[in-house]
Steps between C-alpha positions, in 0.01 A plus 500: 500500500869408505421143390287633217785723380740207522261278303456765228875555477574128473226449241625795295864388513398143419305620197791712380742206538275287280392753238824698457716208375222405254481860380879519459507174301220639283701818437808294411304293247345819363844657462635186329201491264535864397878463473462212256218663302699823470793304356284327241277800427637560147423137406160525667417816306602332174288191577200718588535705181534191281224284646279743694531309827439634853822611670490225765458228236779655292725501810430131555574410138828696502611333825423156353698589187797612713486175700489303175803691370687428827417130460626496142821685590558265794454201271740640241779581750482144635643379167869507409460775240275698734760486780770617259286792379404589856861507621602730213197721560591522870855611421380792288224596744743511794711752307201716409327478841748454790220440751355213299719229654413571863128534420510168315672327793248631752205398284655154460538468877144612571353254251728220614669429167859609542707186436710678240519822696839627620326588826403135546872419521556772760536445872270648760694674775478738792759775486652717774480799273625748760804298610574190706454686829141592413231240569263644238474275193322526165351239269695472177604279214859424401534572129879468457814389683842653434858376519592762760261342753218749456147427382239699313150497645166630385277630779141530371260744662154402620227476399637575151799269442553633147703778661786472743869566558821324398789475747852359483630390840723249682358148515551490877199732532278247322310214665377234258172312534524201262147379581342832402376523141494811285128454441426504873730799545317699230163416651629623836623825343162558333334434837724762668694241698215268594625141491857587597461289813482185288726626222804526724462181702792257500 
């Protein structure tokens, strides 16, 4: 009887371990699908009203149109005039929406196209945030260095690195890791610290 109970328990746990991750992934895709369709709903409604299409077909057409627009915009900003217009547009948008810059940098890091990003020029560090006598360190990025010997760091929070805290502290509390890239750091932040073992190897 005990062996039967053990067999049933193992079989049940084994089934849960296989089915639950699949169900969670399905829920994530479902959430992403509804999130996107909610964003484009006004365009979908307009397309349905104009052409009498089923909602799913209208969603697909709108998504294809958005992708085409992204392609065209990307092509335009790769030209000299496009870069000039984009830089001027960015300046005005930063004034109107203060959070735009950090969101743009994070998106650039996630999609691996951040050569012109100020973050790409930053240095990945571990910081003794609570003083040199405390062994606890945090992952951060040096964003500025000052003549008085202090540095400014940005400490992103995981798994959402678009938010975080800015600190100004003595450089002696900062340990630099020249081999660590900002892209790998951001991926580690998004993964709640996973990958830190390879990020901070010397």
